[in-house]
HTML snippet that shows the backbone in 3Dmol.js (N, CA, C, O; Angstrom):
<script src="https://3Dmol.org/build/3Dmol-min.js"></script>
<div id="view" style="width:600px;height:400px;position:relative"></div>
<script>
const pdb = `
ATOM      1  N   UNK A   1      57.066  18.079  52.331  1.00  0.00           N
ATOM      2  CA  UNK A   1      56.554  16.950  51.589  1.00  0.00           C
ATOM      3  C   UNK A   1      55.086  16.768  51.970  1.00  0.00           C
ATOM      4  O   UNK A   1      54.728  16.750  53.148  1.00  0.00           O
ATOM      5  N   UNK A   2      54.267  16.636  50.965  1.00  0.00           N
ATOM      6  CA  UNK A   2      52.838  16.492  51.209  1.00  0.00           C
ATOM      7  C   UNK A   2      52.353  15.129  50.712  1.00  0.00           C
ATOM      8  O   UNK A   2      53.077  14.398  50.036  1.00  0.00           O
ATOM      9  N   UNK A   3      51.128  14.817  51.064  1.00  0.00           N
ATOM     10  CA  UNK A   3      50.533  13.564  50.611  1.00  0.00           C
ATOM     11  C   UNK A   3      50.383  13.558  49.090  1.00  0.00           C
ATOM     12  O   UNK A   3      50.484  12.507  48.457  1.00  0.00           O
ATOM     13  N   UNK A   4      50.143  14.728  48.507  1.00  0.00           N
ATOM     14  CA  UNK A   4      50.018  14.805  47.055  1.00  0.00           C
ATOM     15  C   UNK A   4      51.324  14.419  46.382  1.00  0.00           C
ATOM     16  O   UNK A   4      51.314  13.704  45.380  1.00  0.00           O
ATOM     17  N   UNK A   5      52.437  14.877  46.912  1.00  0.00           N
ATOM     18  CA  UNK A   5      53.735  14.521  46.334  1.00  0.00           C
ATOM     19  C   UNK A   5      54.007  13.028  46.495  1.00  0.00           C
ATOM     20  O   UNK A   5      54.518  12.397  45.570  1.00  0.00           O
ATOM     21  N   UNK A   6      53.680  12.456  47.640  1.00  0.00           N
ATOM     22  CA  UNK A   6      53.873  11.016  47.838  1.00  0.00           C
ATOM     23  C   UNK A   6      53.039  10.199  46.859  1.00  0.00           C
ATOM     24  O   UNK A   6      53.520   9.215  46.298  1.00  0.00           O
ATOM     25  N   UNK A   7      51.799  10.604  46.655  1.00  0.00           N
ATOM     26  CA  UNK A   7      50.935   9.901  45.699  1.00  0.00           C
ATOM     27  C   UNK A   7      51.489  10.039  44.286  1.00  0.00           C
ATOM     28  O   UNK A   7      51.490   9.069  43.528  1.00  0.00           O
ATOM     29  N   UNK A   8      51.958  11.222  43.925  1.00  0.00           N
ATOM     30  CA  UNK A   8      52.548  11.452  42.602  1.00  0.00           C
ATOM     31  C   UNK A   8      53.750  10.538  42.381  1.00  0.00           C
ATOM     32  O   UNK A   8      53.855   9.903  41.332  1.00  0.00           O
ATOM     33  N   UNK A   9      54.652  10.465  43.349  1.00  0.00           N
ATOM     34  CA  UNK A   9      55.840   9.618  43.202  1.00  0.00           C
ATOM     35  C   UNK A   9      55.466   8.146  43.154  1.00  0.00           C
ATOM     36  O   UNK A   9      56.082   7.382  42.411  1.00  0.00           O
ATOM     37  N   UNK A  10      54.474   7.730  43.927  1.00  0.00           N
ATOM     38  CA  UNK A  10      54.037   6.332  43.906  1.00  0.00           C
ATOM     39  C   UNK A  10      53.417   5.974  42.556  1.00  0.00           C
ATOM     40  O   UNK A  10      53.654   4.881  42.042  1.00  0.00           O
ATOM     41  N   UNK A  11      52.633   6.871  41.981  1.00  0.00           N
ATOM     42  CA  UNK A  11      52.054   6.607  40.662  1.00  0.00           C
ATOM     43  C   UNK A  11      53.125   6.503  39.592  1.00  0.00           C
ATOM     44  O   UNK A  11      53.066   5.621  38.735  1.00  0.00           O
ATOM     45  N   UNK A  12      54.088   7.383  39.635  1.00  0.00           N
ATOM     46  CA  UNK A  12      55.175   7.313  38.657  1.00  0.00           C
ATOM     47  C   UNK A  12      55.988   6.042  38.877  1.00  0.00           C
ATOM     48  O   UNK A  12      56.403   5.409  37.906  1.00  0.00           O
ATOM     49  N   UNK A  13      56.221   5.661  40.111  1.00  0.00           N
ATOM     50  CA  UNK A  13      56.934   4.424  40.397  1.00  0.00           C
ATOM     51  C   UNK A  13      56.178   3.195  39.925  1.00  0.00           C
ATOM     52  O   UNK A  13      56.790   2.231  39.464  1.00  0.00           O
ATOM     53  N   UNK A  14      54.859   3.216  40.033  1.00  0.00           N
ATOM     54  CA  UNK A  14      54.041   2.111  39.549  1.00  0.00           C
ATOM     55  C   UNK A  14      54.211   1.969  38.031  1.00  0.00           C
ATOM     56  O   UNK A  14      54.247   0.855  37.509  1.00  0.00           O
ATOM     57  N   UNK A  15      54.315   3.088  37.335  1.00  0.00           N
ATOM     58  CA  UNK A  15      54.462   3.049  35.876  1.00  0.00           C
ATOM     59  C   UNK A  15      55.861   2.632  35.451  1.00  0.00           C
ATOM     60  O   UNK A  15      56.070   2.304  34.283  1.00  0.00           O
ATOM     61  N   UNK A  16      56.809   2.635  36.352  1.00  0.00           N
ATOM     62  CA  UNK A  16      58.180   2.278  35.996  1.00  0.00           C
ATOM     63  C   UNK A  16      58.482   0.803  36.068  1.00  0.00           C
ATOM     64  O   UNK A  16      59.637   0.407  35.915  1.00  0.00           O
ATOM     65  N   UNK A  17      57.465  -0.037  36.298  1.00  0.00           N
ATOM     66  CA  UNK A  17      57.724  -1.471  36.353  1.00  0.00           C
ATOM     67  C   UNK A  17      58.041  -1.985  34.955  1.00  0.00           C
ATOM     68  O   UNK A  17      57.492  -1.482  33.974  1.00  0.00           O
ATOM     69  N   UNK A  18      58.915  -2.976  34.852  1.00  0.00           N
ATOM     70  CA  UNK A  18      59.343  -3.437  33.531  1.00  0.00           C
ATOM     71  C   UNK A  18      58.237  -4.181  32.784  1.00  0.00           C
ATOM     72  O   UNK A  18      57.297  -4.697  33.388  1.00  0.00           O
ATOM     73  N   UNK A  19      58.366  -4.224  31.485  1.00  0.00           N
ATOM     74  CA  UNK A  19      57.455  -4.971  30.649  1.00  0.00           C
ATOM     75  C   UNK A  19      58.274  -5.998  29.880  1.00  0.00           C
ATOM     76  O   UNK A  19      59.491  -5.853  29.763  1.00  0.00           O
ATOM     77  N   UNK A  20      57.622  -7.038  29.354  1.00  0.00           N
ATOM     78  CA  UNK A  20      58.380  -8.029  28.593  1.00  0.00           C
ATOM     79  C   UNK A  20      58.932  -7.403  27.317  1.00  0.00           C
ATOM     80  O   UNK A  20      58.208  -6.731  26.582  1.00  0.00           O
ATOM     81  N   UNK A  21      60.184  -7.623  27.068  1.00  0.00           N
ATOM     82  CA  UNK A  21      60.824  -6.999  25.901  1.00  0.00           C
ATOM     83  C   UNK A  21      60.838  -7.996  24.739  1.00  0.00           C
ATOM     84  O   UNK A  21      61.868  -8.594  24.426  1.00  0.00           O
ATOM     85  N   UNK A  22      59.680  -8.158  24.115  1.00  0.00           N
ATOM     86  CA  UNK A  22      59.554  -9.030  22.952  1.00  0.00           C
ATOM     87  C   UNK A  22      58.944  -8.238  21.822  1.00  0.00           C
ATOM     88  O   UNK A  22      58.017  -7.456  22.033  1.00  0.00           O
ATOM     89  N   UNK A  23      59.458  -8.434  20.630  1.00  0.00           N
ATOM     90  CA  UNK A  23      58.871  -7.780  19.469  1.00  0.00           C
ATOM     91  C   UNK A  23      58.855  -8.764  18.341  1.00  0.00           C
ATOM     92  O   UNK A  23      59.866  -9.445  18.169  1.00  0.00           O
ATOM     93  N   UNK A  24      57.848  -8.913  17.573  1.00  0.00           N
ATOM     94  CA  UNK A  24      56.572  -8.202  17.654  1.00  0.00           C
ATOM     95  C   UNK A  24      55.721  -8.746  18.789  1.00  0.00           C
ATOM     96  O   UNK A  24      55.828  -9.910  19.173  1.00  0.00           O
ATOM     97  N   UNK A  25      54.894  -7.890  19.302  1.00  0.00           N
ATOM     98  CA  UNK A  25      54.034  -8.292  20.413  1.00  0.00           C
ATOM     99  C   UNK A  25      52.974  -9.262  19.907  1.00  0.00           C
ATOM    100  O   UNK A  25      52.352  -9.018  18.873  1.00  0.00           O
ATOM    101  N   UNK A  26      52.766 -10.352  20.622  1.00  0.00           N
ATOM    102  CA  UNK A  26      51.734 -11.306  20.184  1.00  0.00           C
ATOM    103  C   UNK A  26      50.332 -10.740  20.403  1.00  0.00           C
ATOM    104  O   UNK A  26      50.113  -9.899  21.275  1.00  0.00           O
ATOM    105  N   UNK A  27      49.408 -11.210  19.608  1.00  0.00           N
ATOM    106  CA  UNK A  27      48.033 -10.770  19.744  1.00  0.00           C
ATOM    107  C   UNK A  27      47.177 -11.955  20.096  1.00  0.00           C
ATOM    108  O   UNK A  27      47.273 -12.955  19.385  1.00  0.00           O
ATOM    109  N   UNK A  28      46.370 -11.950  21.091  1.00  0.00           N
ATOM    110  CA  UNK A  28      46.195 -10.940  22.118  1.00  0.00           C
ATOM    111  C   UNK A  28      47.380 -10.933  23.084  1.00  0.00           C
ATOM    112  O   UNK A  28      48.121 -11.912  23.162  1.00  0.00           O
ATOM    113  N   UNK A  29      47.558  -9.847  23.809  1.00  0.00           N
ATOM    114  CA  UNK A  29      48.702  -9.784  24.721  1.00  0.00           C
ATOM    115  C   UNK A  29      48.600 -10.856  25.809  1.00  0.00           C
ATOM    116  O   UNK A  29      47.509 -11.157  26.293  1.00  0.00           O
ATOM    117  N   UNK A  30      49.732 -11.422  26.183  1.00  0.00           N
ATOM    118  CA  UNK A  30      49.713 -12.442  27.232  1.00  0.00           C
ATOM    119  C   UNK A  30      49.414 -11.818  28.590  1.00  0.00           C
ATOM    120  O   UNK A  30      49.468 -10.597  28.734  1.00  0.00           O
ATOM    121  N   UNK A  31      49.099 -12.643  29.588  1.00  0.00           N
ATOM    122  CA  UNK A  31      48.882 -12.086  30.922  1.00  0.00           C
ATOM    123  C   UNK A  31      50.141 -11.429  31.458  1.00  0.00           C
ATOM    124  O   UNK A  31      51.251 -11.699  31.000  1.00  0.00           O
ATOM    125  N   UNK A  32      49.946 -10.571  32.428  1.00  0.00           N
ATOM    126  CA  UNK A  32      51.056  -9.815  33.009  1.00  0.00           C
ATOM    127  C   UNK A  32      52.090 -10.774  33.602  1.00  0.00           C
ATOM    128  O   UNK A  32      51.774 -11.522  34.528  1.00  0.00           O
ATOM    129  N   UNK A  33      53.335 -10.762  33.076  1.00  0.00           N
ATOM    130  CA  UNK A  33      54.351 -11.679  33.596  1.00  0.00           C
ATOM    131  C   UNK A  33      54.995 -11.191  34.889  1.00  0.00           C
ATOM    132  O   UNK A  33      55.739 -11.930  35.534  1.00  0.00           O
ATOM    133  N   UNK A  34      54.713  -9.960  35.264  1.00  0.00           N
ATOM    134  CA  UNK A  34      55.352  -9.396  36.453  1.00  0.00           C
ATOM    135  C   UNK A  34      54.606  -9.813  37.708  1.00  0.00           C
ATOM    136  O   UNK A  34      53.402  -9.581  37.817  1.00  0.00           O
ATOM    137  N   UNK A  35      55.300 -10.424  38.657  1.00  0.00           N
ATOM    138  CA  UNK A  35      54.635 -10.754  39.919  1.00  0.00           C
ATOM    139  C   UNK A  35      54.316  -9.492  40.714  1.00  0.00           C
ATOM    140  O   UNK A  35      54.775  -8.401  40.376  1.00  0.00           O
ATOM    141  N   UNK A  36      53.537  -9.652  41.760  1.00  0.00           N
ATOM    142  CA  UNK A  36      53.051  -8.516  42.541  1.00  0.00           C
ATOM    143  C   UNK A  36      54.179  -7.708  43.154  1.00  0.00           C
ATOM    144  O   UNK A  36      54.047  -6.494  43.311  1.00  0.00           O
ATOM    145  N   UNK A  37      55.288  -8.351  43.506  1.00  0.00           N
ATOM    146  CA  UNK A  37      56.338  -7.608  44.213  1.00  0.00           C
ATOM    147  C   UNK A  37      57.045  -6.599  43.315  1.00  0.00           C
ATOM    148  O   UNK A  37      57.656  -5.662  43.828  1.00  0.00           O
ATOM    149  N   UNK A  38      56.985  -6.755  41.994  1.00  0.00           N
ATOM    150  CA  UNK A  38      57.605  -5.742  41.131  1.00  0.00           C
ATOM    151  C   UNK A  38      56.853  -4.417  41.228  1.00  0.00           C
ATOM    152  O   UNK A  38      57.457  -3.349  41.122  1.00  0.00           O
ATOM    153  N   UNK A  39      55.535  -4.483  41.429  1.00  0.00           N
ATOM    154  CA  UNK A  39      54.760  -3.248  41.609  1.00  0.00           C
ATOM    155  C   UNK A  39      55.122  -2.578  42.931  1.00  0.00           C
ATOM    156  O   UNK A  39      55.245  -1.355  42.996  1.00  0.00           O
ATOM    157  N   UNK A  40      55.292  -3.375  43.984  1.00  0.00           N
ATOM    158  CA  UNK A  40      55.659  -2.822  45.292  1.00  0.00           C
ATOM    159  C   UNK A  40      57.048  -2.203  45.229  1.00  0.00           C
ATOM    160  O   UNK A  40      57.273  -1.125  45.779  1.00  0.00           O
ATOM    161  N   UNK A  41      57.979  -2.877  44.564  1.00  0.00           N
ATOM    162  CA  UNK A  41      59.328  -2.338  44.413  1.00  0.00           C
ATOM    163  C   UNK A  41      59.287  -1.039  43.618  1.00  0.00           C
ATOM    164  O   UNK A  41      60.011  -0.094  43.931  1.00  0.00           O
ATOM    165  N   UNK A  42      58.444  -0.989  42.593  1.00  0.00           N
ATOM    166  CA  UNK A  42      58.288   0.243  41.827  1.00  0.00           C
ATOM    167  C   UNK A  42      57.753   1.385  42.668  1.00  0.00           C
ATOM    168  O   UNK A  42      58.212   2.520  42.546  1.00  0.00           O
ATOM    169  N   UNK A  43      56.773   1.085  43.529  1.00  0.00           N
ATOM    170  CA  UNK A  43      56.230   2.119  44.419  1.00  0.00           C
ATOM    171  C   UNK A  43      57.294   2.634  45.376  1.00  0.00           C
ATOM    172  O   UNK A  43      57.431   3.842  45.568  1.00  0.00           O
ATOM    173  N   UNK A  44      58.045   1.719  45.974  1.00  0.00           N
ATOM    174  CA  UNK A  44      59.095   2.113  46.922  1.00  0.00           C
ATOM    175  C   UNK A  44      60.173   2.928  46.208  1.00  0.00           C
ATOM    176  O   UNK A  44      60.589   3.978  46.697  1.00  0.00           O
ATOM    177  N   UNK A  45      60.621   2.441  45.054  1.00  0.00           N
ATOM    178  CA  UNK A  45      61.641   3.174  44.297  1.00  0.00           C
ATOM    179  C   UNK A  45      61.166   4.543  43.872  1.00  0.00           C
ATOM    180  O   UNK A  45      61.932   5.506  43.905  1.00  0.00           O
ATOM    181  N   UNK A  46      59.902   4.644  43.471  1.00  0.00           N
ATOM    182  CA  UNK A  46      59.362   5.935  43.067  1.00  0.00           C
ATOM    183  C   UNK A  46      59.321   6.928  44.198  1.00  0.00           C
ATOM    184  O   UNK A  46      59.694   8.088  44.025  1.00  0.00           O
ATOM    185  N   UNK A  47      58.873   6.488  45.353  1.00  0.00           N
ATOM    186  CA  UNK A  47      58.777   7.406  46.494  1.00  0.00           C
ATOM    187  C   UNK A  47      60.168   7.810  46.985  1.00  0.00           C
ATOM    188  O   UNK A  47      60.412   8.986  47.254  1.00  0.00           O
ATOM    189  N   UNK A  48      61.071   6.850  47.101  1.00  0.00           N
ATOM    190  CA  UNK A  48      62.407   7.148  47.631  1.00  0.00           C
ATOM    191  C   UNK A  48      63.184   8.057  46.681  1.00  0.00           C
ATOM    192  O   UNK A  48      63.760   9.054  47.115  1.00  0.00           O
ATOM    193  N   UNK A  49      63.206   7.728  45.408  1.00  0.00           N
ATOM    194  CA  UNK A  49      63.983   8.540  44.475  1.00  0.00           C
ATOM    195  C   UNK A  49      63.304   9.871  44.177  1.00  0.00           C
ATOM    196  O   UNK A  49      63.989  10.870  43.961  1.00  0.00           O
ATOM    197  N   UNK A  50      61.969   9.908  44.161  1.00  0.00           N
ATOM    198  CA  UNK A  50      61.266  11.188  43.990  1.00  0.00           C
ATOM    199  C   UNK A  50      61.555  12.131  45.140  1.00  0.00           C
ATOM    200  O   UNK A  50      61.794  13.321  44.935  1.00  0.00           O
ATOM    201  N   UNK A  51      61.531  11.591  46.361  1.00  0.00           N
ATOM    202  CA  UNK A  51      61.867  12.410  47.531  1.00  0.00           C
ATOM    203  C   UNK A  51      63.330  12.853  47.469  1.00  0.00           C
ATOM    204  O   UNK A  51      63.654  13.993  47.801  1.00  0.00           O
ATOM    205  N   UNK A  52      64.204  11.950  47.046  1.00  0.00           N
ATOM    206  CA  UNK A  52      65.627  12.285  46.972  1.00  0.00           C
ATOM    207  C   UNK A  52      65.911  13.397  45.984  1.00  0.00           C
ATOM    208  O   UNK A  52      66.690  14.304  46.276  1.00  0.00           O
ATOM    209  N   UNK A  53      65.289  13.338  44.817  1.00  0.00           N
ATOM    210  CA  UNK A  53      65.498  14.390  43.822  1.00  0.00           C
ATOM    211  C   UNK A  53      64.945  15.712  44.326  1.00  0.00           C
ATOM    212  O   UNK A  53      65.555  16.761  44.119  1.00  0.00           O
ATOM    213  N   UNK A  54      63.808  15.671  44.976  1.00  0.00           N
ATOM    214  CA  UNK A  54      63.221  16.910  45.495  1.00  0.00           C
ATOM    215  C   UNK A  54      64.099  17.530  46.572  1.00  0.00           C
ATOM    216  O   UNK A  54      64.285  18.747  46.591  1.00  0.00           O
ATOM    217  N   UNK A  55      64.637  16.718  47.463  1.00  0.00           N
ATOM    218  CA  UNK A  55      65.461  17.274  48.541  1.00  0.00           C
ATOM    219  C   UNK A  55      66.835  17.691  48.042  1.00  0.00           C
ATOM    220  O   UNK A  55      67.329  18.757  48.410  1.00  0.00           O
ATOM    221  N   UNK A  56      67.446  16.880  47.225  1.00  0.00           N
ATOM    222  CA  UNK A  56      68.801  17.202  46.762  1.00  0.00           C
ATOM    223  C   UNK A  56      68.799  18.338  45.750  1.00  0.00           C
ATOM    224  O   UNK A  56      69.776  19.080  45.652  1.00  0.00           O
ATOM    225  N   UNK A  57      67.708  18.483  44.994  1.00  0.00           N
ATOM    226  CA  UNK A  57      67.625  19.565  44.024  1.00  0.00           C
ATOM    227  C   UNK A  57      67.063  20.833  44.600  1.00  0.00           C
ATOM    228  O   UNK A  57      66.992  21.846  43.903  1.00  0.00           O
ATOM    229  N   UNK A  58      66.661  20.812  45.855  1.00  0.00           N
ATOM    230  CA  UNK A  58      66.085  21.962  46.549  1.00  0.00           C
ATOM    231  C   UNK A  58      64.881  22.516  45.797  1.00  0.00           C
ATOM    232  O   UNK A  58      64.703  23.730  45.690  1.00  0.00           O
ATOM    233  N   UNK A  59      64.055  21.605  45.277  1.00  0.00           N
ATOM    234  CA  UNK A  59      62.824  22.005  44.605  1.00  0.00           C
ATOM    235  C   UNK A  59      61.688  22.045  45.612  1.00  0.00           C
ATOM    236  O   UNK A  59      61.711  21.334  46.617  1.00  0.00           O
ATOM    237  N   UNK A  60      60.723  22.855  45.347  1.00  0.00           N
ATOM    238  CA  UNK A  60      59.459  22.773  46.065  1.00  0.00           C
ATOM    239  C   UNK A  60      58.698  21.613  45.436  1.00  0.00           C
ATOM    240  O   UNK A  60      58.561  21.558  44.214  1.00  0.00           O
ATOM    241  N   UNK A  61      58.205  20.687  46.248  1.00  0.00           N
ATOM    242  CA  UNK A  61      57.647  19.424  45.745  1.00  0.00           C
ATOM    243  C   UNK A  61      56.473  19.629  44.791  1.00  0.00           C
ATOM    244  O   UNK A  61      56.294  18.832  43.871  1.00  0.00           O
ATOM    245  N   UNK A  62      55.678  20.662  44.982  1.00  0.00           N
ATOM    246  CA  UNK A  62      54.492  20.845  44.150  1.00  0.00           C
ATOM    247  C   UNK A  62      54.630  21.959  43.126  1.00  0.00           C
ATOM    248  O   UNK A  62      53.643  22.334  42.494  1.00  0.00           O
ATOM    249  N   UNK A  63      55.832  22.499  42.947  1.00  0.00           N
ATOM    250  CA  UNK A  63      56.040  23.472  41.878  1.00  0.00           C
ATOM    251  C   UNK A  63      56.142  22.714  40.553  1.00  0.00           C
ATOM    252  O   UNK A  63      56.445  21.521  40.558  1.00  0.00           O
ATOM    253  N   UNK A  64      55.900  23.370  39.429  1.00  0.00           N
ATOM    254  CA  UNK A  64      55.961  22.655  38.148  1.00  0.00           C
ATOM    255  C   UNK A  64      57.314  22.006  37.872  1.00  0.00           C
ATOM    256  O   UNK A  64      57.372  20.857  37.434  1.00  0.00           O
ATOM    257  N   UNK A  65      58.392  22.728  38.122  1.00  0.00           N
ATOM    258  CA  UNK A  65      59.713  22.131  37.872  1.00  0.00           C
ATOM    259  C   UNK A  65      60.024  21.028  38.881  1.00  0.00           C
ATOM    260  O   UNK A  65      60.707  20.059  38.547  1.00  0.00           O
ATOM    261  N   UNK A  66      59.533  21.167  40.099  1.00  0.00           N
ATOM    262  CA  UNK A  66      59.715  20.118  41.101  1.00  0.00           C
ATOM    263  C   UNK A  66      58.939  18.861  40.752  1.00  0.00           C
ATOM    264  O   UNK A  66      59.426  17.752  40.973  1.00  0.00           O
ATOM    265  N   UNK A  67      57.742  19.017  40.211  1.00  0.00           N
ATOM    266  CA  UNK A  67      56.944  17.856  39.813  1.00  0.00           C
ATOM    267  C   UNK A  67      57.612  17.098  38.670  1.00  0.00           C
ATOM    268  O   UNK A  67      57.658  15.868  38.680  1.00  0.00           O
ATOM    269  N   UNK A  68      58.127  17.828  37.689  1.00  0.00           N
ATOM    270  CA  UNK A  68      58.783  17.178  36.549  1.00  0.00           C
ATOM    271  C   UNK A  68      60.079  16.503  36.988  1.00  0.00           C
ATOM    272  O   UNK A  68      60.329  15.348  36.644  1.00  0.00           O
ATOM    273  N   UNK A  69      60.898  17.223  37.744  1.00  0.00           N
ATOM    274  CA  UNK A  69      62.176  16.653  38.185  1.00  0.00           C
ATOM    275  C   UNK A  69      61.960  15.449  39.092  1.00  0.00           C
ATOM    276  O   UNK A  69      62.654  14.441  38.960  1.00  0.00           O
ATOM    277  N   UNK A  70      61.012  15.545  40.005  1.00  0.00           N
ATOM    278  CA  UNK A  70      60.780  14.418  40.904  1.00  0.00           C
ATOM    279  C   UNK A  70      60.131  13.249  40.177  1.00  0.00           C
ATOM    280  O   UNK A  70      60.351  12.099  40.557  1.00  0.00           O
ATOM    281  N   UNK A  71      59.334  13.509  39.138  1.00  0.00           N
ATOM    282  CA  UNK A  71      58.753  12.418  38.348  1.00  0.00           C
ATOM    283  C   UNK A  71      59.836  11.665  37.594  1.00  0.00           C
ATOM    284  O   UNK A  71      59.801  10.437  37.519  1.00  0.00           O
ATOM    285  N   UNK A  72      60.787  12.380  37.044  1.00  0.00           N
ATOM    286  CA  UNK A  72      61.909  11.723  36.362  1.00  0.00           C
ATOM    287  C   UNK A  72      62.711  10.892  37.366  1.00  0.00           C
ATOM    288  O   UNK A  72      63.077   9.752  37.079  1.00  0.00           O
ATOM    289  N   UNK A  73      62.981  11.456  38.529  1.00  0.00           N
ATOM    290  CA  UNK A  73      63.696  10.720  39.563  1.00  0.00           C
ATOM    291  C   UNK A  73      62.932   9.501  40.046  1.00  0.00           C
ATOM    292  O   UNK A  73      63.527   8.450  40.282  1.00  0.00           O
ATOM    293  N   UNK A  74      61.620   9.630  40.195  1.00  0.00           N
ATOM    294  CA  UNK A  74      60.804   8.500  40.637  1.00  0.00           C
ATOM    295  C   UNK A  74      60.796   7.396  39.599  1.00  0.00           C
ATOM    296  O   UNK A  74      60.886   6.220  39.952  1.00  0.00           O
ATOM    297  N   UNK A  75      60.689   7.746  38.333  1.00  0.00           N
ATOM    298  CA  UNK A  75      60.684   6.733  37.279  1.00  0.00           C
ATOM    299  C   UNK A  75      62.035   6.023  37.201  1.00  0.00           C
ATOM    300  O   UNK A  75      62.089   4.799  37.086  1.00  0.00           O
ATOM    301  N   UNK A  76      63.120   6.787  37.263  1.00  0.00           N
ATOM    302  CA  UNK A  76      64.462   6.191  37.227  1.00  0.00           C
ATOM    303  C   UNK A  76      64.664   5.278  38.431  1.00  0.00           C
ATOM    304  O   UNK A  76      65.219   4.189  38.289  1.00  0.00           O
ATOM    305  N   UNK A  77      64.229   5.699  39.599  1.00  0.00           N
ATOM    306  CA  UNK A  77      64.365   4.875  40.793  1.00  0.00           C
ATOM    307  C   UNK A  77      63.574   3.587  40.697  1.00  0.00           C
ATOM    308  O   UNK A  77      64.050   2.533  41.120  1.00  0.00           O
ATOM    309  N   UNK A  78      62.380   3.659  40.149  1.00  0.00           N
ATOM    310  CA  UNK A  78      61.563   2.466  39.989  1.00  0.00           C
ATOM    311  C   UNK A  78      62.203   1.474  39.026  1.00  0.00           C
ATOM    312  O   UNK A  78      62.289   0.283  39.325  1.00  0.00           O
ATOM    313  N   UNK A  79      62.649   1.958  37.880  1.00  0.00           N
ATOM    314  CA  UNK A  79      63.286   1.075  36.895  1.00  0.00           C
ATOM    315  C   UNK A  79      64.589   0.506  37.451  1.00  0.00           C
ATOM    316  O   UNK A  79      64.888  -0.672  37.257  1.00  0.00           O
ATOM    317  N   UNK A  80      65.361   1.339  38.138  1.00  0.00           N
ATOM    318  CA  UNK A  80      66.637   0.900  38.702  1.00  0.00           C
ATOM    319  C   UNK A  80      66.431  -0.224  39.721  1.00  0.00           C
ATOM    320  O   UNK A  80      67.090  -1.261  39.642  1.00  0.00           O
ATOM    321  N   UNK A  81      65.523  -0.022  40.671  1.00  0.00           N
ATOM    322  CA  UNK A  81      65.296  -1.058  41.682  1.00  0.00           C
ATOM    323  C   UNK A  81      64.728  -2.332  41.073  1.00  0.00           C
ATOM    324  O   UNK A  81      65.106  -3.429  41.485  1.00  0.00           O
ATOM    325  N   UNK A  82      63.832  -2.211  40.104  1.00  0.00           N
ATOM    326  CA  UNK A  82      63.295  -3.406  39.453  1.00  0.00           C
ATOM    327  C   UNK A  82      64.366  -4.147  38.670  1.00  0.00           C
ATOM    328  O   UNK A  82      64.368  -5.378  38.657  1.00  0.00           O
ATOM    329  N   UNK A  83      65.274  -3.435  38.018  1.00  0.00           N
ATOM    330  CA  UNK A  83      66.367  -4.100  37.311  1.00  0.00           C
ATOM    331  C   UNK A  83      67.295  -4.821  38.276  1.00  0.00           C
ATOM    332  O   UNK A  83      67.762  -5.921  37.982  1.00  0.00           O
ATOM    333  N   UNK A  84      67.565  -4.211  39.426  1.00  0.00           N
ATOM    334  CA  UNK A  84      68.405  -4.875  40.434  1.00  0.00           C
ATOM    335  C   UNK A  84      67.737  -6.163  40.915  1.00  0.00           C
ATOM    336  O   UNK A  84      68.400  -7.193  41.034  1.00  0.00           O
ATOM    337  N   UNK A  85      66.447  -6.115  41.188  1.00  0.00           N
ATOM    338  CA  UNK A  85      65.737  -7.307  41.646  1.00  0.00           C
ATOM    339  C   UNK A  85      65.715  -8.376  40.558  1.00  0.00           C
ATOM    340  O   UNK A  85      65.875  -9.558  40.860  1.00  0.00           O
ATOM    341  N   UNK A  86      65.520  -7.985  39.302  1.00  0.00           N
ATOM    342  CA  UNK A  86      65.518  -8.962  38.213  1.00  0.00           C
ATOM    343  C   UNK A  86      66.889  -9.599  38.022  1.00  0.00           C
ATOM    344  O   UNK A  86      66.972 -10.744  37.577  1.00  0.00           O
ATOM    345  N   UNK A  87      67.954  -8.892  38.343  1.00  0.00           N
ATOM    346  CA  UNK A  87      69.289  -9.488  38.262  1.00  0.00           C
ATOM    347  C   UNK A  87      69.534 -10.474  39.396  1.00  0.00           C
ATOM    348  O   UNK A  87      70.221 -11.478  39.210  1.00  0.00           O
ATOM    349  N   UNK A  88      68.978 -10.195  40.562  1.00  0.00           N
ATOM    350  CA  UNK A  88      69.223 -11.023  41.740  1.00  0.00           C
ATOM    351  C   UNK A  88      68.322 -12.261  41.763  1.00  0.00           C
ATOM    352  O   UNK A  88      68.763 -13.338  42.165  1.00  0.00           O
ATOM    353  N   UNK A  89      67.070 -12.115  41.337  1.00  0.00           N
ATOM    354  CA  UNK A  89      66.113 -13.216  41.414  1.00  0.00           C
ATOM    355  C   UNK A  89      66.455 -14.277  40.364  1.00  0.00           C
ATOM    356  O   UNK A  89      66.593 -13.949  39.186  1.00  0.00           O
ATOM    357  N   UNK A  90      66.593 -15.525  40.765  1.00  0.00           N
ATOM    358  CA  UNK A  90      66.895 -16.570  39.787  1.00  0.00           C
ATOM    359  C   UNK A  90      65.671 -16.895  38.937  1.00  0.00           C
ATOM    360  O   UNK A  90      64.546 -16.946  39.432  1.00  0.00           O
ATOM    361  N   UNK A  91      65.914 -17.112  37.660  1.00  0.00           N
ATOM    362  CA  UNK A  91      64.841 -17.513  36.775  1.00  0.00           C
ATOM    363  C   UNK A  91      63.988 -16.379  36.230  1.00  0.00           C
ATOM    364  O   UNK A  91      63.121 -16.624  35.391  1.00  0.00           O
ATOM    365  N   UNK A  92      64.204 -15.146  36.676  1.00  0.00           N
ATOM    366  CA  UNK A  92      63.436 -14.011  36.181  1.00  0.00           C
ATOM    367  C   UNK A  92      64.332 -13.173  35.293  1.00  0.00           C
ATOM    368  O   UNK A  92      65.212 -12.462  35.779  1.00  0.00           O
ATOM    369  N   UNK A  93      64.111 -13.256  34.010  1.00  0.00           N
ATOM    370  CA  UNK A  93      64.871 -12.438  33.071  1.00  0.00           C
ATOM    371  C   UNK A  93      63.903 -11.747  32.138  1.00  0.00           C
ATOM    372  O   UNK A  93      62.999 -12.376  31.587  1.00  0.00           O
ATOM    373  N   UNK A  94      64.094 -10.447  31.961  1.00  0.00           N
ATOM    374  CA  UNK A  94      63.224  -9.692  31.060  1.00  0.00           C
ATOM    375  C   UNK A  94      63.742  -9.757  29.649  1.00  0.00           C
ATOM    376  O   UNK A  94      63.140  -9.179  28.744  1.00  0.00           O
TER     377      UNK A  94
END
`;
const viewer = $3Dmol.createViewer("view");
viewer.addModel(pdb, "pdb");
viewer.setStyle({}, {cartoon: {color: "spectrum"}});
viewer.zoomTo();
viewer.render();
</script>
């Protein structure tokens, strides 16, 4: 595991934070409804699940197939952890 792989998983985890599910989107867009901890949870979920997919799938972290597989795992981990937190936190519903 290298620093490049950790940064990759953290970036993918950052992108996995939830967005407000309203349609049609109002114009101009409202301020970000997600508090700061959803970004941190996304980073943690991305790194943990990206590392897990890389180790369990026996991929080389920086090979092309390892990058794609670990990115999918990091995104799923980020969304999963954020959904769990949104279910537990009172008053926060997406």
